[in-house]
Every structure is written in structure tokens, then in C-alpha cells.
VEXDREN-2710 file (C-alpha; in Angstrom, 1 decimal):
% VEXDREN-2710
k/r/px/py/pz
1/MET/0.1/0.2/0.1
2/LYS/1.3/3.6/-0.9
3/VAL/-0.1/7.0/0.5
4/GLN/-0.4/9.7/-1.9
5/LYS/-0.7/13.3/-1.2
6/PHE/-1.8/15.7/-3.3
7/GLY/-1.9/19.9/-2.4
8/GLY/-4.4/22.4/-3.3
9/THR/-2.8/23.1/-6.8
10/SER/-2.9/19.6/-7.7
11/VAL/-6.6/20.0/-7.1
12/GLY/-7.3/23.4/-7.8
13/SER/-10.1/23.0/-10.7
14/ALA/-12.1/20.5/-12.1
15/GLN/-9.6/19.3/-14.6
16/ARG/-7.1/19.1/-12.5
17/ILE/-9.2/16.8/-10.4
18/LYS/-9.7/14.4/-13.2
19/ASN/-6.0/14.8/-14.0
20/VAL/-5.4/13.8/-10.1
21/ALA/-8.2/11.1/-10.4
22/SER/-6.2/9.4/-13.4
23/LEU/-3.2/9.2/-11.8
24/ILE/-4.5/7.6/-8.5
25/THR/-6.4/4.9/-10.3
26/ARG/-3.0/3.8/-12.1
27/GLU/-2.8/1.2/-9.2
28/GLU/-5.3/0.1/-6.3
29/GLY/-5.3/-0.2/-2.8
30/ASN/-3.7/3.6/-1.8
31/ILE/-4.3/5.8/0.5
32/VAL/-4.9/9.2/-1.0
33/VAL/-4.6/12.5/1.3
34/LEU/-6.1/15.6/-0.4
35/SER/-5.7/19.4/0.7
36/ALA/-8.3/21.8/0.0
37/MET/-8.4/23.4/-3.8
38/SER/-6.0/26.3/-4.0
39/GLY/-7.6/29.8/-3.0
40/THR/-10.4/27.9/-0.4
41/THR/-8.4/28.1/2.9
42/ASN/-7.5/31.7/2.0
43/SER/-11.0/32.4/1.6
44/LEU/-12.1/30.5/5.0
45/VAL/-9.3/32.5/7.1
46/GLU/-11.1/36.1/5.3
47/ILE/-14.6/34.9/6.4
48/SER/-13.2/33.9/9.7
49/GLY/-11.9/37.2/10.3
50/TYR/-14.9/38.9/9.3
51/LEU/-16.7/36.9/11.8
52/TYR/-14.4/37.6/14.5
53/ASN/-15.1/41.3/13.7
54/LYS/-18.7/40.7/13.8
55/ASN/-19.3/41.8/9.9
56/ALA/-21.8/39.4/8.9
57/ASP/-22.3/41.3/5.3
58/GLY/-18.5/40.8/4.9
59/ALA/-18.5/37.0/5.9
60/LEU/-21.7/36.4/3.9
61/ASP/-20.4/37.9/0.6
62/THR/-17.3/35.8/0.9
63/ILE/-19.3/32.6/1.7
64/ASN/-21.4/33.2/-1.8
65/ARG/-18.6/34.3/-3.6
66/LEU/-16.9/30.8/-2.7
67/HIS/-20.0/29.0/-3.2
68/SER/-20.3/30.1/-6.7
69/LYS/-16.8/29.2/-7.4
70/TYR/-17.5/25.9/-6.5
71/ARG/-21.0/25.2/-8.2
72/GLY/-19.0/26.0/-11.4
73/VAL/-16.3/23.4/-10.4
74/ILE/-19.1/21.0/-10.2
75/SER/-20.9/21.8/-13.5
76/GLU/-17.7/21.2/-15.2
77/LEU/-16.6/18.1/-13.0
78/TYR/-19.3/15.9/-13.7
79/SER/-21.2/14.2/-16.6
80/GLY/-24.1/13.1/-15.3
81/GLU/-26.8/14.5/-13.2
82/GLU/-26.8/11.9/-10.3
83/TYR/-23.5/12.8/-9.1
84/LYS/-23.9/16.3/-9.8
85/ALA/-26.8/16.5/-7.7
86/LYS/-25.2/14.8/-4.9
87/ALA/-22.1/17.0/-5.2
88/GLU/-24.4/20.1/-5.1
89/GLU/-26.1/18.8/-2.3
90/TYR/-23.0/18.1/-0.1
91/VAL/-21.9/21.7/-1.0
92/SER/-24.6/23.7/-0.7
93/GLY/-24.9/21.8/3.2
94/ILE/-21.4/23.0/3.8
95/PHE/-22.1/26.8/2.8
96/SER/-25.3/26.7/4.6
97/TYR/-23.4/25.4/7.7
98/LEU/-21.1/28.3/7.0
99/SER/-23.5/31.0/7.2
100/SER/-25.3/29.6/10.2
101/PHE/-21.8/31.0/12.0
102/VAL/-22.9/34.8/11.1
103/LYS/-25.5/34.1/14.2
104/GLN/-22.9/32.6/16.8
105/LEU/-20.5/33.8/19.2
106/PHE/-17.1/33.2/17.2
107/THR/-14.3/32.1/18.8
108/SER/-10.8/30.1/17.7
109/VAL/-13.0/26.8/18.1
110/GLU/-15.5/27.8/15.5
111/GLU/-12.5/29.0/13.4
112/LYS/-10.7/25.7/13.3
113/VAL/-14.4/24.2/12.3
114/ILE/-14.5/26.6/9.4
115/LEU/-11.0/25.8/8.1
116/ALA/-11.7/22.3/8.4
117/GLN/-14.5/22.7/5.4
118/GLY/-11.9/22.9/2.5
119/GLU/-10.8/19.6/2.6
120/LEU/-14.1/18.2/3.5
121/ILE/-15.6/19.6/0.1
122/SER/-12.1/18.4/-1.8
123/THR/-12.4/14.7/-0.7
124/HIS/-16.1/14.6/-1.4
125/LEU/-16.0/16.2/-4.7
126/MET/-13.0/13.5/-5.7
127/THR/-14.9/10.6/-4.2
128/TYR/-18.0/11.0/-6.0
129/TYR/-16.2/11.6/-9.5
130/LEU/-14.3/8.6/-9.0
131/GLN/-17.4/6.5/-8.3
132/GLU/-19.2/8.4/-11.3
133/GLN/-16.4/6.7/-13.4
134/GLY/-17.2/3.4/-12.0
135/VAL/-14.5/3.1/-9.6
136/ASN/-15.1/1.6/-5.9
137/ALA/-13.5/4.4/-4.1
138/VAL/-14.2/4.8/-0.4
139/LEU/-13.9/8.1/1.7
140/LEU/-12.2/7.9/5.1
141/PRO/-13.1/10.4/7.3
142/ALA/-10.0/11.8/8.9
143/LEU/-11.6/13.3/11.8
144/ASP/-12.4/9.4/12.6
145/PHE/-9.1/8.6/13.0
146/MET/-6.5/11.6/13.2
147/LYS/-5.9/13.1/16.6
148/ILE/-3.7/15.1/18.5
149/ASP/-2.8/15.0/22.2
150/ASP/-3.0/17.7/24.9
151/HIS/0.4/19.0/23.7
152/GLY/-0.7/19.4/20.2
153/GLU/1.3/16.5/18.9
154/PRO/0.0/13.6/17.1
155/ASP/-1.3/10.6/19.1
156/GLN/0.5/7.9/16.8
157/ASN/-1.2/5.0/18.9
158/TYR/-4.6/6.3/18.4
159/ILE/-4.0/6.9/14.7
160/LYS/-2.6/3.3/14.1
161/GLU/-5.7/1.8/16.0
162/LYS/-8.4/3.6/14.7
163/LEU/-7.2/3.9/11.4
164/GLY/-6.8/0.2/10.8
165/ALA/-10.1/-0.5/12.2
166/VAL/-11.5/1.9/9.4
167/LEU/-9.5/0.0/6.7
168/GLU/-10.8/-3.2/8.1
169/GLU/-14.4/-1.9/7.8
170/ASN/-13.7/-0.7/4.1
171/LYS/-11.7/-4.0/3.2
172/GLY/-11.7/-4.5/-0.5
173/ALA/-12.1/-1.0/-2.0
174/TYR/-10.0/0.0/-5.3
175/ILE/-8.8/3.2/-3.5
176/TYR/-9.2/5.2/-0.1
177/ILE/-9.7/9.0/0.1
178/THR/-9.1/11.1/2.9
179/GLN/-8.5/14.6/4.2
180/GLY/-5.3/16.0/5.3
181/PHE/-4.9/19.0/7.9
182/ILE/-7.6/18.5/10.0
183/CYS/-7.9/16.1/13.0
184/ARG/-9.8/16.1/16.2
185/ASN/-7.8/17.5/19.7
186/VAL/-8.0/15.9/23.1
187/HIS/-11.4/17.5/23.9
188/ASP/-12.5/15.8/20.6
189/GLU/-13.3/19.1/19.1
190/ILE/-12.1/19.8/15.3
191/ASP/-8.6/21.2/15.2
192/ASN/-5.8/20.8/12.4
193/LEU/-1.9/19.5/12.5
194/GLN/-0.5/22.7/11.7
195/ARG/2.9/22.1/11.0
196/GLY/3.4/20.3/7.4
197/GLY/-0.6/20.3/7.1
198/SER/-1.5/17.8/4.6
199/ASP/2.2/16.4/4.1
200/TYR/2.2/15.6/7.9
201/THR/-1.0/13.9/7.5
202/ALA/0.2/11.6/4.8
203/SER/3.4/10.9/7.1
204/LEU/1.4/9.8/9.8
205/ILE/-0.7/7.3/7.8
206/GLY/2.3/6.2/5.9
207/ALA/3.9/5.3/9.2
208/ALA/0.5/4.0/10.8
209/VAL/0.1/1.3/8.0
210/GLY/3.6/0.5/7.3
211/ALA/3.1/1.9/3.7
212/SER/6.0/0.9/1.3
213/GLU/6.3/4.8/0.2
214/ILE/4.7/8.0/0.6
215/GLN/4.2/10.4/-2.5
216/ILE/4.1/14.1/-2.2
217/TRP/2.6/15.2/-5.5
218/THR/3.1/19.0/-5.8
219/ASP/3.3/21.3/-9.0
220/ILE/7.3/21.4/-9.0
221/ASP/9.7/18.3/-10.3
222/GLY/10.8/17.7/-6.6
223/MET/13.3/19.7/-4.3
224/HIS/15.6/21.6/-6.4
225/ASN/19.6/22.6/-5.7
226/ASN/18.6/26.2/-5.2
227/ASP/15.5/28.7/-5.5
228/PRO/14.5/28.4/-9.0
229/ARG/12.6/31.9/-8.4
230/ILE/16.2/33.3/-8.0
231/VAL/18.5/31.3/-9.7
232/ASP/18.8/30.2/-13.2
233/ASP/19.2/26.8/-14.3
234/THR/18.4/24.6/-11.2
235/LYS/18.1/21.5/-10.9
236/ALA/16.1/18.7/-9.2
237/VAL/18.0/16.9/-6.6
238/ARG/17.1/13.2/-7.3
239/HIS/18.1/11.6/-3.7
240/LEU/18.3/13.2/0.0
241/HIS/18.5/11.5/3.3
242/PHE/15.8/12.5/5.5
243/GLU/18.3/14.9/7.7
244/GLU/18.9/16.7/4.4
245/ALA/15.5/17.0/3.6
246/ALA/14.5/18.3/7.3
247/GLU/17.6/20.6/7.0
248/LEU/16.4/22.1/3.6
249/GLY/12.8/22.4/4.9
250/TYR/13.8/24.2/8.1
251/PHE/15.9/26.5/6.3
252/GLY/13.8/27.9/3.7
253/ALA/12.6/25.2/1.2
254/LYS/8.9/25.6/0.8
255/ILE/8.1/22.3/-0.8
256/LEU/8.5/20.1/2.7
257/HIS/8.0/21.1/6.2
258/PRO/11.0/19.8/8.3
259/THR/8.3/18.3/10.8
260/CYS/6.3/16.0/8.1
261/VAL/9.2/13.7/7.5
262/LEU/9.8/12.5/10.8
263/PRO/7.1/9.5/10.8
264/ALA/8.3/8.5/7.7
265/LYS/11.8/8.6/9.0
266/TYR/11.3/6.7/12.2
267/ALA/9.4/4.1/10.0
268/ASN/11.9/3.8/7.2
269/ILE/9.5/4.5/4.2
270/PRO/11.0/6.6/1.6
271/VAL/9.1/9.5/0.6
272/LEU/8.9/10.8/-3.0
273/LEU/8.5/14.3/-4.1
274/LEU/6.4/14.3/-7.8
275/ASN/5.3/16.7/-9.9
276/THR/1.5/16.6/-10.8
277/MET/2.1/18.2/-14.1
278/GLU/4.6/16.0/-15.3
279/PRO/3.9/12.7/-13.4
280/ASP/6.5/10.4/-15.2
281/ALA/9.2/12.6/-13.8
282/PRO/11.4/11.0/-11.3
283/GLY/11.3/13.8/-9.0
284/THR/13.2/13.4/-5.6
285/VAL/13.5/10.3/-3.4
286/ILE/13.7/10.9/0.4
287/ASN/15.1/7.9/2.5
288/ASN/17.7/7.0/5.3
289/ILE/20.6/6.2/2.9
290/PRO/23.2/8.2/2.8
291/GLU/25.2/9.6/-0.3
292/PRO/28.7/10.3/1.3
293/GLY/30.8/13.1/-0.7
294/THR/28.1/15.2/-2.0
295/ILE/26.5/18.8/-1.5
296/LYS/22.9/18.6/-2.4
297/ALA/21.4/21.9/-2.2
298/VAL/21.1/25.7/-0.8
299/ALA/18.6/27.2/0.7
300/ALA/17.4/30.6/2.2
301/LYS/15.3/31.5/5.3
302/ASP/14.2/35.4/5.4
303/LYS/12.7/37.4/8.0
304/ILE/15.8/36.6/10.6
305/THR/16.9/39.0/13.5
306/ALA/20.2/38.6/14.8
307/ILE/20.8/39.3/18.7
308/ARG/24.2/39.8/20.3
309/ILE/25.0/40.0/23.9
310/LYS/28.6/40.9/25.2
311/SER/30.1/41.2/28.7
312/SER/33.2/41.1/30.1
313/ARG/31.7/40.0/33.3
314/MET/30.9/36.7/31.9
315/LEU/34.3/35.7/31.1
316/LEU/34.7/31.5/32.1
317/ALA/31.4/32.4/34.4
318/HIS/29.3/29.3/34.5
319/GLY/25.4/29.2/34.0
320/PHE/25.4/32.0/31.5
321/LEU/24.2/30.4/28.3
322/ARG/21.4/28.9/30.8
323/LYS/20.2/32.3/31.8
324/VAL/20.0/33.5/28.2
325/PHE/18.6/30.5/26.9
326/GLU/15.8/30.7/29.5
327/ILE/15.0/33.8/28.6
328/PHE/14.5/32.7/25.1
329/GLU/12.3/29.8/26.4
330/SER/10.0/32.0/28.8
331/TYR/8.8/33.8/25.3
332/GLN/8.5/30.6/23.5
333/THR/10.9/32.0/20.7
334/SER/13.2/29.4/19.0
335/ILE/16.7/30.3/18.1
336/ASP/17.9/29.3/14.4
337/MET/21.5/29.7/14.9
338/ILE/24.2/30.5/17.9
339/CYS/28.1/31.5/17.9
340/THR/29.8/32.0/21.0
341/SER/32.9/33.4/22.4
342/GLU/34.4/33.7/25.8
343/VAL/32.7/36.9/26.0
344/GLY/30.1/37.1/23.6
345/VAL/27.3/35.3/22.3
346/SER/25.2/35.9/19.1
347/MET/21.9/34.2/18.1
348/SER/19.1/34.5/15.1
349/ILE/15.6/34.3/15.6
350/ASP/12.8/34.0/13.0
351/ASN/9.9/35.2/15.4
352/THR/10.1/38.8/16.7
353/THR/6.9/38.8/18.4
354/ASN/8.8/39.1/21.8
355/LEU/11.8/41.0/20.7
356/ALA/11.5/44.3/22.9
357/SER/11.0/42.1/25.8
358/ILE/13.4/39.4/25.2
359/VAL/15.9/42.4/24.7
360/HIS/15.1/44.2/27.7
361/ASP/15.7/40.9/30.0
362/LEU/19.2/40.1/28.1
363/LYS/20.2/43.5/29.4
364/LYS/20.4/42.3/32.7
365/TYR/23.5/40.1/31.9
366/GLY/25.5/42.8/29.3
367/THR/25.5/45.1/26.4
368/VAL/22.9/43.9/23.5
369/THR/22.9/44.5/19.9
370/VAL/20.2/43.7/17.5
371/ASP/20.4/43.7/13.5
372/LEU/17.4/43.3/11.8
373/ASP/16.4/42.4/8.1
374/MET/18.8/39.2/8.0
375/CYS/18.6/35.7/5.9
376/ILE/20.3/32.4/6.5
377/ILE/21.7/30.8/3.7
378/CYS/22.2/27.3/4.6
379/VAL/24.2/24.8/2.1
380/VAL/22.9/20.9/2.8
381/GLY/24.7/17.8/2.0
382/ASP/27.5/15.7/3.2
383/MET/29.0/18.0/5.7
384/ASP/31.3/15.5/8.3
385/TRP/34.0/17.2/9.4
386/GLU/36.3/14.6/8.0
387/ASN/35.3/15.7/4.3
388/VAL/38.3/17.7/3.7
389/GLY/37.7/21.2/1.9
390/PHE/33.8/20.6/1.8
391/GLU/33.3/23.8/4.3
392/SER/35.8/26.0/2.6
393/ARG/34.0/25.5/-1.0
394/ALA/31.2/27.3/0.8
395/MET/33.3/29.8/2.3
396/GLU/35.3/30.8/-0.7
397/ALA/32.0/31.3/-2.9
398/MET/31.1/33.7/-0.3
399/LYS/34.2/35.7/0.0
400/ASP/32.7/38.7/-1.7
401/ILE/29.6/39.1/0.8
402/PRO/29.5/40.1/4.3
403/VAL/28.6/37.6/6.8
404/ARG/27.1/38.5/10.2
405/MET/27.6/34.5/11.5
406/VAL/28.7/31.0/10.1
407/SER/27.3/27.8/11.9
408/TYR/29.2/25.0/11.4
409/GLY/29.3/21.7/13.0
410/GLY/26.2/21.6/14.9
411/SER/25.2/19.0/12.3
412/ASN/26.9/16.7/9.9
413/TYR/24.4/18.0/6.9
414/ASN/24.5/21.9/6.8
415/ILE/26.7/25.0/7.0
416/SER/24.8/27.9/7.4
417/PHE/25.6/31.7/6.9
418/LEU/23.5/34.5/8.1
419/VAL/24.0/37.6/5.7
420/LYS/21.8/41.2/5.0
421/ALA/18.7/40.6/3.1
422/GLU/20.0/42.4/0.3
423/ASP/22.6/40.3/0.0
424/LYS/20.4/37.1/-0.4
425/GLU/20.3/37.1/-4.3
426/ARG/24.0/37.6/-4.7
427/ALA/25.1/34.7/-2.1
428/LEU/22.5/31.9/-3.7
429/LYS/23.9/33.1/-7.5
430/ALA/27.5/33.0/-5.8
431/LEU/26.8/29.6/-3.9
432/SER/25.2/28.0/-7.2
433/LYS/28.2/28.9/-9.6
434/SER/30.9/27.5/-7.1
435/LEU/29.0/24.4/-6.1
436/PHE/27.0/23.4/-8.8
END
């Protein structure tokens, strides 16, 4: 059994739904995870914003426009009246339900219910279409088996048990369809997985059923070795170790969230990144097999802030770093990079929500300076320290670019540079020219 996930762009129109249907019916027995149609979640967020602000007219106008869009999709998608009527009835019910929130007290609980409707619609439309084509397709509601615990983390034992039971009840179907992103929380309320969204769902399902592989279908040909929006002639990376994929995902490669590969990594299930527009292209394979002696890709993470604290009083003082880290922890702010010396420590963060408070507290221990509008450039590959010259190749490429911080040795898979945002393009192009 394989798990196949298709994002919002892949199911973004009636024709694309048909294209995905032709892909997923090539073989039987697979579980297919779908996102909401592209644009839908943004509209649902917009509706929620109006409801928070008690703007009933704004909410209803957006609901009606989105409903009209789906009427057009249904008209184009189905050839017969039976399934067209089924789809219209289901979708009309959803939009009537959305309209009912206008008269309710609106909180984050209701918002999560609204945000779940996009995936519910896309999976029903796909299931009806497959059934109209004579395919024995079964819809497995994610809300019946996907659950997070009181820490907001997936309850993997629950998922495995409940999903196994649901599959047993529907044994013999040609194909199974389910929703990405949505789940229930420990209070049995509708919630979502947040990090990684539908990719995370696919990875969790793959681990739960012991899938032979997990396929993530997007609109580009796998993970590229640099940002194709900035650098010309980038190429798809055909193989990545899970650690390399996580580094690239964390440091800016938007195609894959770093969290979503963890269940697959621990279950030793390969993940394939494939292109719905070019379904026969090889894409990128991610697994636990190392590929020594290679540099794979470069990624960039924007909107970084660097913080430096300097104090001669901390010379050889024990406990200093603990006190510094506790400040960041108290404001739930993660640190990306860190460099230390006897009298100073520099860190970078990507969440500046509590920056003023963090700086205020850090001033108890020394002089604090802040650099805004920075960017982390990350070079990923086999960066084991015994690979002579690998780090120098990256350093040489950056020789004409001012570098605020360098991080090397914390991982065997990356070397990172902190530069000004204005130098990002120059850095990416220089690294690409030197390394590839």
C-alpha cells in the first residue's frame, strides 16, 4: 500500500481533479490524502476574520462568492445528473453551515471548524467523481482517526488503532480518499495539525499502515538545488537523506515542512516528491540511505533577526548560557543559529513577536545589539567534518559577501551563513555557481 498526497494546486480546478483521478487509479489499494482546493483556505480565513469582527455582510459575501466558485467546479466536473446532484447537495450543506456562524459567538474553536471545510469539500468531490467513473472509491473521514494529544502532537497509537479499524471495515475498496490537515484534539473538537499540514497527515498515515512509500505530489519536479525564482538553471535533486530534507525544509525550501518527514523517517518509509504536471518525471526520493561526499542543495530563510549580547563579566562564568536560553524559552522563541566566544554570544531568531521583551531581559547580563532584515543561507549535503575542503568550498563562494555569522559542526548536514537580506540573491547565485 502507498500513501499519495496531493496539494491544493494539484486539485485546484475541475480539470486538475480529473488529472489527479487518472493518476491515483493507476493501481489499487492506495490511500490518497487531499488538501483543500487552492484558494479555498485563504477564503475561509477571510470569512473567519469577518466573523471575529462581527461583520456579517463581509462574511456572507465571501461565503457566497466561494459557493459560486464551487458551483462552477461541480458543473464542469460531473457528466451525469446523479453525481452532480449529490455534489451540489453536499456543498450547499457546507455553505449553509458556514452561513450559520454569522449568528454565533465566534472563537478560535469555531474558526478551526470553518478551516476544516475546504478539505471536506475536496475529498467529497473527488470521491463522487471516482464513483461516477465506476471506481470503488471509499471516503475515510480523517476526523474518525486523526487525533492530537494535549500537547498538540499526533497521538500515533490512537491513529494506528483507529485507522486500522476503519480500513478493516472498508476492506476491498479499489482506492481510499481522506483529508489532510484536519484532525480532532484531546477534547474531541475539530482541530488541525498546523506544521506540515497535509504532508504531515500523509506521513502519519504512512507510518500507521506501514506503507511501502509516501508520495507527495506538488506542482514542481521535486526539491531543487537552489531557489528557481532567483537562480537560473536549477536542477531537481534526485536523492536526499531524511536529515538533508529536514535541513532544507527548515531553512527555507517551501516544498516540504521539516516536521512532516519525521514519522516516515522513524518508520523507514521512503518519501517521493513528485510533479502532478509531469507525472512521469522522477522527482526526489527521500530516505535513510546516506550519499557520502556530495553537496545537495542551497536554501534561504528570510526575515531573520540577529541578537548579540556581550559582557566581560561573563568571562569563564558558568550558568551564563543557561540564563540566556531561559529568556528565549520564557517567551517561547526558538533560536535558529548560535555562535559563542568567551565574552559574547550571538543568536538568530525568526519570530520577533516578543523581541522588545527579550532584549529588555537580556540587558541584565550585558550589552545587547540587534540586526534586523537578515537572511540565513544554508548549504546542505554531506558536511561531516572529516570531508576535507567541503566547508572551504562554501566559504570561498561567499568571499565577496559580508557574513554576520557562520554555523558549522552542529549538524553533519549543513553549513549556514547569516547575511543581510539585500545580499541574499548574490549569495545564492555565488553558491550555485561554485558548488553546482
